[in-house]
C-alpha positions in Angstrom: 125.5 36.7 -48.8 126.8 39.1 -46.2 123.5 39.3 -44.2 123.4 35.5 -43.8 127.0 35.5 -42.6 126.2 38.2 -40.1 123.2 36.3 -38.8 125.3 33.2 -38.3 127.9 35.3 -36.4 125.3 36.9 -34.2 123.7 33.5 -33.6 126.9 32.1 -32.4 127.4 35.0 -30.0 123.8 34.6 -28.9 124.5 30.9 -28.0 127.7 31.8 -26.2 125.8 34.4 -24.1 123.2 31.8 -23.4 125.8 29.4 -22.0 127.4 32.2 -20.0 124.0 33.1 -18.5 123.4 29.5 -17.6 126.8 29.3 -15.9 126.2 32.5 -14.0 122.8 31.3 -12.9 124.2 28.0 -11.6 126.9 29.7 -9.5 126.2 29.7 -5.8 126.8 33.5 -5.5 125.1 34.6 -8.7 125.9 38.2 -9.6 122.6 39.8 -10.4 124.0 42.9 -12.1 126.2 40.8 -14.4 123.3 38.5 -15.1 121.0 41.4 -16.1 123.7 42.9 -18.4 124.3 39.5 -20.1 120.5 39.1 -20.6 120.4 42.6 -22.1 123.2 41.8 -24.5 121.5 38.6 -25.5 118.2 40.4 -26.2 120.0 43.0 -28.3 121.6 40.3 -30.4 118.2 38.5 -30.8 116.6 41.8 -32.0 119.4 42.4 -34.4 119.1 38.8 -35.8 115.4 39.2 -36.2 115.8 42.5 -38.0 118.3 41.0 -40.4 116.1 38.0 -41.1 113.2 40.4 -41.9 115.4 42.1 -44.5 116.0 38.7 -46.2 112.3 38.1 -46.7 
């Protein structure tokens, strides 16, 4: 189903963002602006995933 495929794609992007956030957090000179934007993107993906999952049920 197309929705399930989209959820998997978004989940993968969410995981990649999570790794990128961790890498940025571990840097000695962490860029706060970049970190906030990455977290916003991750939250948007999570909200989209939850919305799609709700449509499946």
